[in-house]
DSSP file (Angstrom, degrees, kcal/mol; ACC not computed):
  #  RESIDUE AA STRUCTURE BP1 BP2  ACC     N-H-->O    O-->H-N    N-H-->O    O-->H-N    TCO  KAPPA ALPHA  PHI   PSI    X-CA   Y-CA   Z-CA
    1    1 A M     >        0   0    0      0, 0.0     4,-1.8     0, 0.0     5,-0.1   0.000 360.0 360.0 360.0 -44.1 -182.3  122.2  -42.8
    2    2 A A  H  >  +     0   0    0      1,-0.2     4,-2.4     2,-0.2     5,-0.2   0.867 360.0  56.1 -66.5 -35.5 -178.6  121.6  -42.3
    3    3 A D  H  > S+     0   0    0      1,-0.2     4,-2.5     2,-0.2    -1,-0.2   0.891 106.5  49.9 -62.6 -39.4 -179.3  118.3  -40.4
    4    4 A E  H  > S+     0   0    0      2,-0.2     4,-2.3     1,-0.2    -1,-0.2   0.891 110.2  50.0 -68.5 -37.8 -181.2  117.0  -43.4
    5    5 A Q  H  X S+     0   0    0     -4,-1.8     4,-2.3     2,-0.2    -2,-0.2   0.906 111.5  48.5 -65.9 -41.3 -178.4  117.9  -45.8
    6    6 A I  H  X S+     0   0    0     -4,-2.4     4,-2.4     2,-0.2    -2,-0.2   0.913 110.2  52.1 -64.0 -41.7 -175.9  116.2  -43.6
    7    7 A R  H  X S+     0   0    0     -4,-2.5     4,-2.4     2,-0.2    -2,-0.2   0.906 110.0  49.0 -60.7 -42.5 -178.2  113.1  -43.4
    8    8 A R  H  X S+     0   0    0     -4,-2.3     4,-2.8     2,-0.2    -1,-0.2   0.915 110.7  50.1 -63.7 -42.9 -178.4  113.0  -47.2
    9    9 A E  H  X S+     0   0    0     -4,-2.3     4,-2.6     1,-0.2    -1,-0.2   0.904 110.8  49.4 -63.1 -40.3 -174.7  113.3  -47.6
   10   10 A I  H  X S+     0   0    0     -4,-2.4     4,-2.7     2,-0.2    -2,-0.2   0.921 111.5  48.9 -64.0 -43.3 -174.2  110.5  -45.1
   11   11 A E  H  X S+     0   0    0     -4,-2.4     4,-2.3     2,-0.2    -2,-0.2   0.909 112.7  48.0 -62.3 -42.2 -176.7  108.3  -46.9
   12   12 A Q  H  X S+     0   0    0     -4,-2.8     4,-2.3     2,-0.2    -2,-0.2   0.916 112.8  47.9 -64.7 -42.7 -175.0  109.0  -50.3
   13   13 A Q  H  X S+     0   0    0     -4,-2.6     4,-2.5     2,-0.2    -2,-0.2   0.907 111.5  50.7 -64.3 -41.1 -171.6  108.2  -48.8
   14   14 A T  H  X S+     0   0    0     -4,-2.7     4,-2.4     1,-0.2    -2,-0.2   0.905 110.2  49.9 -62.4 -41.9 -172.9  105.0  -47.3
   15   15 A A  H  X S+     0   0    0     -4,-2.3     4,-2.4     2,-0.2    -2,-0.2   0.897 110.8  49.8 -63.8 -40.3 -174.4  104.0  -50.6
   16   16 A R  H  X S+     0   0    0     -4,-2.3     4,-2.5     2,-0.2    -2,-0.2   0.925 111.1  48.7 -63.8 -43.9 -171.0  104.7  -52.3
   17   17 A V  H  X S+     0   0    0     -4,-2.5     4,-2.3     1,-0.2    -2,-0.2   0.912 112.0  49.2 -62.3 -42.1 -169.1  102.7  -49.8
   18   18 A A  H  X S+     0   0    0     -4,-2.4     4,-2.4     2,-0.2    -1,-0.2   0.910 111.1  49.7 -63.7 -42.1 -171.6   99.8  -50.2
   19   19 A A  H  X S+     0   0    0     -4,-2.4     4,-2.4     1,-0.2    -2,-0.2   0.902 111.3  48.8 -64.0 -40.9 -171.3   99.9  -54.0
   20   20 A V  H  X S+     0   0    0     -4,-2.5     4,-2.4     2,-0.2    -1,-0.2   0.903 111.2  50.5 -64.7 -40.5 -167.5   99.9  -53.8
   21   21 A E  H  X S+     0   0    0     -4,-2.3     4,-2.4     2,-0.2    -2,-0.2   0.908 110.9  48.3 -64.4 -42.1 -167.6   96.9  -51.4
   22   22 A V  H  X S+     0   0    0     -4,-2.4     4,-2.6     2,-0.2     5,-0.2   0.925 111.8  49.6 -63.6 -44.1 -169.9   95.0  -53.7
   23   23 A A  H  X S+     0   0    0     -4,-2.4     4,-2.5     1,-0.2    -2,-0.2   0.897 110.7  50.6 -61.7 -39.7 -167.6   95.7  -56.6
   24   24 A R  H  X S+     0   0    0     -4,-2.4     4,-2.3     2,-0.2    -1,-0.2   0.917 111.0  48.2 -63.9 -43.3 -164.6   94.6  -54.6
   25   25 A L  H  X S+     0   0    0     -4,-2.4     4,-2.3     2,-0.2    -2,-0.2   0.901 112.0  49.0 -64.5 -41.1 -166.3   91.3  -53.7
   26   26 A V  H  X S+     0   0    0     -4,-2.6     4,-2.4     2,-0.2    -2,-0.2   0.925 111.5  49.3 -64.8 -43.7 -167.4   90.6  -57.3
   27   27 A A  H  X S+     0   0    0     -4,-2.5     4,-2.4     1,-0.2    -2,-0.2   0.897 110.5  51.3 -61.5 -39.5 -163.9   91.3  -58.5
   28   28 A Q  H  X S+     0   0    0     -4,-2.3     4,-2.4     1,-0.2    -1,-0.2   0.906 110.2  48.6 -63.9 -42.0 -162.5   89.0  -55.9
   29   29 A Q  H  X S+     0   0    0     -4,-2.3     4,-2.3     2,-0.2    -2,-0.2   0.885 110.4  51.3 -65.7 -37.7 -164.9   86.2  -56.9
   30   30 A I  H  X S+     0   0    0     -4,-2.4     4,-2.6     2,-0.2    -2,-0.2   0.925 110.4  49.2 -64.6 -43.7 -164.0   86.7  -60.6
   31   31 A E  H  X S+     0   0    0     -4,-2.4     4,-2.5     1,-0.2    -2,-0.2   0.928 111.1  49.5 -60.1 -45.8 -160.3   86.4  -59.7
   32   32 A Q  H  X S+     0   0    0     -4,-2.4     4,-2.4     1,-0.2    -1,-0.2   0.904 111.4  49.4 -60.5 -41.5 -160.9   83.3  -57.7
   33   33 A H  H  X S+     0   0    0     -4,-2.3     4,-2.3     2,-0.2    -1,-0.2   0.919 110.7  49.3 -65.3 -42.5 -162.9   81.8  -60.5
   34   34 A E  H  X S+     0   0    0     -4,-2.6     4,-2.1     2,-0.2    -2,-0.2   0.894 111.3  49.9 -64.1 -38.8 -160.1   82.6  -63.0
   35   35 A E  H  X S+     0   0    0     -4,-2.5     4,-2.0     2,-0.2    -2,-0.2   0.907 111.0  49.1 -65.1 -41.3 -157.5   81.0  -60.7
   36   36 A E  H  X S+     0   0    0     -4,-2.4     4,-1.5     1,-0.2    -2,-0.2   0.877 110.0  52.0 -64.8 -36.9 -159.6   77.9  -60.3
   37   37 A E  H  < S+     0   0    0     -4,-2.3    -1,-0.2     1,-0.2    -2,-0.2   0.901 108.7  50.1 -65.7 -40.5 -160.0   77.7  -64.1
   38   38 A E  H  < S+     0   0    0     -4,-2.1    -1,-0.2     1,-0.2    -2,-0.2   0.883 112.0  47.8 -65.5 -37.0 -156.3   77.9  -64.6
   39   39 A E  H  < S+     0   0    0     -4,-2.0     2,-0.7    -5,-0.1    -1,-0.2   0.772  93.5  89.7 -72.8 -26.0 -155.7   75.2  -62.0
   40   40 A D     <  -     0   0    0     -4,-1.5    -4,-0.0     1,-0.2    -1,-0.0  -0.623  53.7-176.0 -78.5 114.7 -158.3   73.0  -63.7
   41   41 A D        +     0   0    0     -2,-0.7    -1,-0.2     2,-0.1     2,-0.1   0.530  46.3 114.7 -88.2  -6.4 -156.7   70.9  -66.3
   42   42 A D        -     0   0    0      1,-0.1     2,-1.0     0, 0.0    -2,-0.0  -0.412  65.1-136.4 -67.3 139.3 -159.9   69.3  -67.5
   43   43 A D        +     0   0    0     -2,-0.1     2,-0.1     2,-0.0    -1,-0.1  -0.802  34.8 175.3 -98.6  94.2 -160.8   70.3  -71.1
   44   44 A D        -     0   0    0     -2,-1.0     0, 0.0     2,-0.2     0, 0.0  -0.462  45.9-116.1 -93.9 167.5 -164.6   71.0  -70.9
   45   45 A D  S    S+     0   0    0     -2,-0.1     2,-0.2     2,-0.0    -1,-0.1   0.592  85.9 109.6 -74.1 -11.2 -166.9   72.4  -73.6
   46   46 A D        -     0   0    0      1,-0.1    -2,-0.2     2,-0.1     0, 0.0  -0.482  64.3-150.1 -69.5 131.6 -167.3   75.4  -71.3
   47   47 A D        -     0   0    0     -2,-0.2    -1,-0.1     2,-0.2     3,-0.1   0.407  42.3-109.2 -85.3   4.1 -165.6   78.4  -72.8
   48   48 A G  S    S+     0   0    0      1,-0.2     2,-0.8   -11,-0.0   -11,-0.1   0.428  77.5 130.1  87.4  -1.4 -164.9   79.9  -69.3
   49   49 A N        -     0   0    0      0, 0.0    -1,-0.2     0, 0.0    -2,-0.2  -0.783  33.7-176.5 -91.2 114.3 -167.4   82.7  -69.6
   50   50 A M        -     0   0    0     -2,-0.8     5,-0.1    -3,-0.1     2,-0.0  -0.912  28.4-115.7-107.9 135.1 -169.6   82.8  -66.5
   51   51 A P    >>  -     0   0    0      0, 0.0     3,-1.1     0, 0.0     4,-0.7  -0.363  21.5-121.2 -66.9 149.9 -172.4   85.3  -66.3
   52   52 A M  H >> S+     0   0    0      1,-0.3     4,-1.5     2,-0.2     3,-0.8   0.817 109.9  67.2 -59.9 -32.1 -172.1   87.9  -63.6
   53   53 A V  H 3> S+     0   0    0      1,-0.3     4,-1.5     2,-0.2    -1,-0.3   0.855  92.8  59.5 -58.8 -35.4 -175.4   86.7  -62.1
   54   54 A Q  H <4 S+     0   0    0     -3,-1.1    -1,-0.3     1,-0.2    -2,-0.2   0.835 105.2  48.8 -65.1 -31.8 -173.8   83.5  -61.2
   55   55 A F  H << S+     0   0    0     -3,-0.8    -1,-0.2    -4,-0.7    -2,-0.2   0.831 114.9  44.4 -74.0 -31.9 -171.3   85.3  -59.0
   56   56 A L  H  < S+     0   0    0     -4,-1.5    -2,-0.2     2,-0.1    -1,-0.2   0.613  94.3  89.7 -89.9 -13.5 -174.0   87.3  -57.3
   57   57 A T  S  < S-     0   0    0     -4,-1.5     3,-0.1    -5,-0.2     2,-0.0  -0.742  77.2-129.6 -88.5 124.0 -176.4   84.5  -56.7
   58   58 A P        -     0   0    0      0, 0.0     2,-0.2     0, 0.0    -2,-0.1  -0.362  32.5 -95.6 -69.0 151.8 -175.9   82.7  -53.4
   59   59 A A        -     0   0    0      1,-0.1     2,-0.2    -2,-0.0     0, 0.0  -0.472  44.2-117.8 -67.2 134.7 -175.7   78.9  -53.5
   60   60 A A        -     0   0    0     -2,-0.2    -1,-0.1    -3,-0.1     3,-0.1  -0.515  20.7-126.2 -77.4 139.6 -179.1   77.3  -52.8
   61   61 A A        -     0   0    0     -2,-0.2    -1,-0.1     1,-0.1     3,-0.0  -0.573  37.7 -94.8 -78.8 147.5 -179.5   75.2  -49.7
   62   62 A P        -     0   0    0      0, 0.0     2,-0.7     0, 0.0    -1,-0.1  -0.346  41.3-108.3 -64.1 143.7 -180.9   71.7  -50.3
   63   63 A N        +     0   0    0     -3,-0.1     2,-0.4    -2,-0.0    -3,-0.0  -0.625  49.9 166.3 -76.1 115.7 -184.6   71.4  -49.9
   64   64 A R        -     0   0    0     -2,-0.7     2,-0.2    -3,-0.0    -3,-0.0  -0.952  39.5-105.2-127.6 150.5 -185.2   69.4  -46.7
   65   65 A S        -     0   0    0     -2,-0.4     0, 0.0     1,-0.1     0, 0.0  -0.480  15.9-146.2 -72.0 142.9 -188.4   69.0  -44.8
   66   66 A S  S    S+     0   0    0     -2,-0.2     2,-0.5     2,-0.0    -1,-0.1   0.501  73.2 100.1 -86.3  -3.7 -188.6   71.0  -41.6
   67   67 A I        -     0   0    0     60,-0.0     2,-0.6     2,-0.0    -2,-0.1  -0.724  58.2-161.8 -86.2 125.1 -190.7   68.2  -40.1
   68   68 A V        -     0   0    0     -2,-0.5    -2,-0.0     0, 0.0    -1,-0.0  -0.934  12.9-144.3-107.7 114.5 -188.6   65.8  -37.8
   69   69 A Y        -     0   0    0     -2,-0.6    55,-0.1     1,-0.0     3,-0.1  -0.643  11.5-136.6 -81.6 125.5 -190.5   62.6  -37.3
   70   70 A P        -     0   0    0      0, 0.0    -1,-0.0     0, 0.0    51,-0.0  -0.366  35.4 -87.3 -72.7 162.0 -190.0   61.0  -33.9
   71   71 A A        -     0   0    0      1,-0.1    53,-0.2    -2,-0.1    50,-0.1  -0.354  30.5-125.5 -67.6 150.5 -189.4   57.3  -33.6
   72   72 A F        -     0   0    0      2,-0.2    49,-3.3    52,-0.1    53,-0.1   0.838  39.7-117.8 -65.9 -33.6 -192.5   55.1  -33.5
   73   73 A G  S    S+     0   0    0     47,-0.2     2,-0.4     1,-0.2    -1,-0.1   0.170  89.4  63.6 111.8 -16.7 -191.4   53.4  -30.3
   74   74 A Q  S >  S-     0   0    0     47,-0.1     3,-0.8     3,-0.0    -2,-0.2  -0.989  83.7-113.9-136.5 147.1 -191.1   49.9  -31.8
   75   75 A N  T 3  S+     0   0    0     -2,-0.4    -4,-0.0     1,-0.2     0, 0.0  -0.451  95.8  18.5 -74.7 152.4 -188.9   48.5  -34.4
   76   76 A E  T 3  S+     0   0    0      1,-0.2     2,-0.4    -2,-0.1    -1,-0.2   0.707  84.0 152.6  64.7  23.1 -190.3   47.3  -37.7
   77   77 A F    <   +     0   0    0     -3,-0.8     2,-0.3     2,-0.0    -1,-0.2  -0.703  17.1 177.8 -87.8 137.1 -193.6   49.2  -37.3
   78   78 A Q        -     0   0    0     -2,-0.4     2,-0.3    -6,-0.0     3,-0.0  -0.986  34.2-109.0-133.8 146.0 -195.5   50.3  -40.4
   79   79 A L        -     0   0    0     -2,-0.3     2,-0.1     1,-0.1    46,-0.0  -0.553  42.3-114.3 -70.5 135.6 -198.8   52.0  -40.8
   80   80 A R     >  -     0   0    0     -2,-0.3     4,-2.0     1,-0.1     3,-0.3  -0.423  14.7-126.8 -71.6 146.8 -201.5   49.6  -42.1
   81   81 A A  H  > S+     0   0    0      1,-0.2     4,-2.8     2,-0.2     5,-0.2   0.857 109.2  55.7 -62.4 -36.8 -202.8   50.3  -45.6
   82   82 A D  H  > S+     0   0    0      2,-0.2     4,-1.9     1,-0.2    -1,-0.2   0.864 107.2  49.7 -67.7 -32.9 -206.4   50.2  -44.3
   83   83 A L  H  > S+     0   0    0     -3,-0.3     4,-1.9     2,-0.2     5,-0.2   0.912 111.9  48.0 -68.5 -43.0 -205.6   52.9  -41.7
   84   84 A I  H  X S+     0   0    0     -4,-2.0     4,-2.7     1,-0.2    -2,-0.2   0.928 112.0  49.8 -61.8 -45.4 -204.0   55.1  -44.4
   85   85 A N  H  X S+     0   0    0     -4,-2.8     4,-2.5     1,-0.2     5,-0.3   0.872 106.0  57.0 -62.2 -37.3 -207.0   54.6  -46.7
   86   86 A L  H  X S+     0   0    0     -4,-1.9     4,-2.1     2,-0.2     5,-0.3   0.944 114.1  37.5 -59.2 -49.0 -209.4   55.5  -44.0
   87   87 A F  H  X S+     0   0    0     -4,-1.9     4,-1.2     1,-0.2    -2,-0.2   0.865 116.0  54.9 -70.4 -36.0 -207.7   58.9  -43.4
   88   88 A N  H  < S+     0   0    0     -4,-2.7    -2,-0.2    -5,-0.2    -1,-0.2   0.865 119.0  31.1 -64.7 -37.5 -207.1   59.3  -47.2
   89   89 A N  H  < S+     0   0    0     -4,-2.5    -2,-0.2    -5,-0.2     3,-0.2   0.747 125.6  36.6 -96.5 -26.4 -210.8   58.8  -48.1
   90   90 A H  H  < S+     0   0    0     -4,-2.1     2,-0.4    -5,-0.3    -3,-0.2   0.557 114.4  46.0-110.1  -8.8 -212.8   60.2  -45.2
   91   91 A L  S  < S+     0   0    0     -4,-1.2     2,-0.4    -5,-0.3    -1,-0.2  -0.757  71.2 163.5-137.5  88.7 -210.9   63.2  -43.9
   92   92 A Q        -     0   0    0     -2,-0.4     2,-0.4    -3,-0.2    42,-0.2  -0.887  19.2-171.1-116.8 138.8 -209.8   65.4  -46.8
   93   93 A F  B     -a  134   0A   0     40,-2.5    42,-2.6    -2,-0.4    45,-0.2  -0.990   5.0-179.1-128.1 122.7 -208.6   69.0  -46.8
   94   94 A Y        -     0   0    0     -2,-0.4    44,-0.7    40,-0.2    43,-0.5   0.567  42.1-121.1 -98.2 -11.9 -208.2   70.8  -50.1
   95   95 A G        +     0   0    0      1,-0.2     2,-0.1    42,-0.2    -2,-0.0   0.717  56.1 157.0  78.9  20.5 -207.0   74.2  -48.8
   96   96 A K    >   -     0   0    0      1,-0.1     3,-1.4     4,-0.0    -1,-0.2  -0.334  55.7-110.8 -77.1 162.7 -209.8   76.1  -50.4
   97   97 A A  T 3  S+     0   0    0      1,-0.3    -1,-0.1    -2,-0.1    -2,-0.0   0.803 116.7  54.0 -64.2 -30.4 -210.9   79.5  -49.1
   98   98 A N  T 3  S+     0   0    0      2,-0.1     2,-0.4     0, 0.0    -1,-0.3   0.485  93.1  89.3 -85.8  -1.0 -214.2   78.1  -47.8
   99   99 A E  S <  S-     0   0    0     -3,-1.4     3,-0.1     4,-0.0    -6,-0.0  -0.768  70.8-139.8 -97.1 141.3 -212.5   75.4  -45.7
  100  100 A N     >  -     0   0    0     -2,-0.4     4,-1.8     1,-0.1     3,-0.3  -0.883   4.8-159.4-100.7 115.7 -211.4   76.0  -42.1
  101  101 A P  H  > S+     0   0    0      0, 0.0     4,-2.3     0, 0.0     5,-0.2   0.833  92.3  57.8 -64.1 -30.9 -208.0   74.4  -41.4
  102  102 A N  H  > S+     0   0    0      2,-0.2     4,-2.3     1,-0.2     5,-0.1   0.893 105.5  49.7 -66.4 -38.1 -208.7   74.5  -37.6
  103  103 A T  H  > S+     0   0    0     -3,-0.3     4,-2.5     2,-0.2     5,-0.2   0.910 109.7  51.9 -64.2 -41.8 -211.8   72.4  -38.2
  104  104 A H  H  X S+     0   0    0     -4,-1.8     4,-2.5     1,-0.2    -2,-0.2   0.927 110.5  47.3 -60.5 -45.1 -209.8   69.9  -40.2
  105  105 A I  H  X S+     0   0    0     -4,-2.3     4,-2.7     2,-0.2     5,-0.2   0.900 110.8  52.5 -64.8 -40.1 -207.2   69.6  -37.5
  106  106 A S  H  X S+     0   0    0     -4,-2.3     4,-2.4     2,-0.2    -2,-0.2   0.927 111.5  46.0 -60.6 -44.8 -209.9   69.1  -34.8
  107  107 A R  H  X S+     0   0    0     -4,-2.5     4,-2.6     2,-0.2    -2,-0.2   0.905 111.9  52.0 -64.3 -40.9 -211.5   66.4  -36.9
  108  108 A F  H  X S+     0   0    0     -4,-2.5     4,-2.3    -5,-0.2    -2,-0.2   0.936 111.7  45.6 -61.3 -46.7 -208.1   64.8  -37.5
  109  109 A L  H  X S+     0   0    0     -4,-2.7     4,-1.1     1,-0.2    -1,-0.2   0.889 112.9  50.6 -65.2 -38.7 -207.3   64.8  -33.8
  110  110 A R  H  < S+     0   0    0     -4,-2.4     4,-0.4    -5,-0.2     3,-0.3   0.905 112.1  47.8 -63.9 -40.8 -210.7   63.4  -32.9
  111  111 A M  H >< S+     0   0    0     -4,-2.6     3,-1.2     1,-0.2    -2,-0.2   0.874 108.0  54.1 -69.5 -36.9 -210.4   60.6  -35.4
  112  112 A T  H >< S+     0   0    0     -4,-2.3     3,-1.4     1,-0.3    -1,-0.2   0.733  94.4  69.9 -72.6 -19.7 -206.9   59.7  -34.2
  113  113 A K  T 3< S+     0   0    0     -4,-1.1    -1,-0.3    -3,-0.3    -2,-0.2   0.748  89.4  65.0 -65.4 -21.6 -208.1   59.3  -30.7
  114  114 A N  T <  S+     0   0    0     -3,-1.2     2,-0.5    -4,-0.4    -1,-0.3   0.611  96.1  65.7 -75.4 -11.8 -210.0   56.2  -31.9
  115  115 A F    <   +     0   0    0     -3,-1.4     2,-0.4    -4,-0.2    -1,-0.1  -0.949  57.9 168.2-119.2 124.4 -206.7   54.4  -32.7
  116  116 A Q        -     0   0    0     -2,-0.5     2,-0.5     2,-0.0    -3,-0.0  -1.000  15.1-162.4-134.4 135.6 -204.2   53.4  -30.1
  117  117 A F    >   -     0   0    0     -2,-0.4     3,-1.9     3,-0.1     2,-0.1  -0.973  32.5-109.3-118.4 128.2 -201.3   51.1  -30.5
  118  118 A Q  T 3  S+     0   0    0     -2,-0.5     3,-0.1     1,-0.3    -2,-0.0  -0.325  98.9   0.0 -59.7 124.1 -199.7   49.5  -27.5
  119  119 A G  T 3  S+     0   0    0      1,-0.2     2,-0.3    -2,-0.1    -1,-0.3   0.648 101.4 131.1  75.3  16.1 -196.2   51.0  -26.8
  120  120 A M    <   -     0   0    0     -3,-1.9     2,-0.7   -47,-0.1    -1,-0.2  -0.772  64.8-114.1-106.0 147.8 -196.4   53.4  -29.8
  121  121 A N     >  -     0   0    0    -49,-3.3     4,-1.6    -2,-0.3     5,-0.1  -0.694  23.3-156.8 -77.2 114.4 -195.6   57.1  -29.9
  122  122 A E  H  > S+     0   0    0     -2,-0.7     4,-2.6     1,-0.2     5,-0.2   0.881  90.2  54.6 -64.0 -39.3 -198.9   58.8  -30.7
  123  123 A D  H  > S+     0   0    0      1,-0.2     4,-2.7     2,-0.2    -1,-0.2   0.882 105.4  53.4 -63.3 -37.7 -197.3   61.9  -32.1
  124  124 A A  H  > S+     0   0    0    -53,-0.2     4,-1.5     2,-0.2    -1,-0.2   0.909 110.8  46.6 -63.2 -41.5 -195.2   59.8  -34.5
  125  125 A I  H  X S+     0   0    0     -4,-1.6     4,-1.9     2,-0.2    -2,-0.2   0.927 113.1  48.9 -66.8 -44.5 -198.3   58.1  -35.9
  126  126 A K  H  X S+     0   0    0     -4,-2.6     4,-2.5     1,-0.2    -2,-0.2   0.917 109.6  51.9 -61.9 -44.0 -200.2   61.4  -36.2
  127  127 A L  H  < S+     0   0    0     -4,-2.7    -1,-0.2     1,-0.2    -2,-0.2   0.850 113.3  44.8 -62.6 -33.3 -197.4   63.1  -38.0
  128  128 A R  H  < S+     0   0    0     -4,-1.5     4,-0.2    -5,-0.2    -1,-0.2   0.784 116.1  45.6 -82.5 -26.5 -197.2   60.3  -40.5
  129  129 A L  H >< S+     0   0    0     -4,-1.9     3,-1.5     1,-0.1     4,-0.3   0.829  96.2  74.3 -82.3 -32.8 -200.9   60.1  -41.0
  130  130 A F  G >< S+     0   0    0     -4,-2.5     3,-2.3     1,-0.3     4,-0.4   0.856  87.8  58.1 -55.1 -44.7 -201.7   63.8  -41.4
  131  131 A P  G >  S+     0   0    0      0, 0.0     3,-1.2     0, 0.0    -1,-0.3   0.784  96.5  65.4 -58.6 -24.4 -200.2   64.2  -44.9
  132  132 A Y  G <  S+     0   0    0     -3,-1.5    -2,-0.2     1,-0.2   -41,-0.1   0.615  95.7  58.2 -72.9 -10.2 -202.7   61.6  -46.2
  133  133 A T  G <  S+     0   0    0     -3,-2.3   -40,-2.5    -4,-0.3     2,-0.3   0.529  89.9  91.9 -93.1  -6.9 -205.6   63.9  -45.4
  134  134 A L  B <   -a   93   0A   0     -3,-1.2     2,-0.3    -4,-0.4   -40,-0.2  -0.662  52.3-178.6 -95.9 145.5 -204.3   66.7  -47.6
  135  135 A R    >   -     0   0    0    -42,-2.6     3,-2.2    -2,-0.3     4,-0.4  -0.920  45.6 -29.2-135.6 159.1 -205.3   67.3  -51.2
  136  136 A D  G >  S+     0   0    0     -2,-0.3     3,-1.5     1,-0.3     4,-0.4   0.024 128.9  13.2  41.8-116.2 -204.6   69.6  -54.1
  137  137 A G  G >  S+     0   0    0    -43,-0.5     3,-0.8     1,-0.3    -1,-0.3   0.738 121.0  65.9 -64.8 -24.5 -203.6   73.1  -52.9
  138  138 A A  G <  S+     0   0    0     -3,-2.2    -1,-0.3   -44,-0.7    -2,-0.2   0.712  94.5  60.3 -71.2 -19.4 -203.2   72.0  -49.4
  139  139 A L  G <         0   0    0     -3,-1.5    -1,-0.2    -4,-0.4    -2,-0.2   0.698 360.0 360.0 -79.0 -19.7 -200.2   69.9  -50.4
  140  140 A E    <         0   0    0     -3,-0.8    -1,-0.2    -4,-0.4    -2,-0.2   0.458 360.0 360.0 -89.5 360.0 -198.2   72.9  -51.7
């Protein structure tokens, strides 16, 4: 019983310390913002009032694709329009519940085996062709 009471007191103390730390950080950010405003000689339409949420919201990282495309292996190589259209029209995946993504990938890999380009990186070609097989919900 005493252990549980001690545990609660420790949790409460930890919560108080965390709240004080957050308040200190927010106050520090407000001070920094006020100092920056004073240094800024530009006369903006902004009245200097920033909502508290803006101080507590982390800056968003730019949206970048996590896919890194390898080089094709030759300079000046482009996928032919007829090849793109072939994958675009004959191998489509909509991302519906009744579709199996593994089957789609198997078909895609089987279809790409039919195309070989001398001196070209096969993975680079596959990575660039695959998005053309996706539709609707599968694109999101």
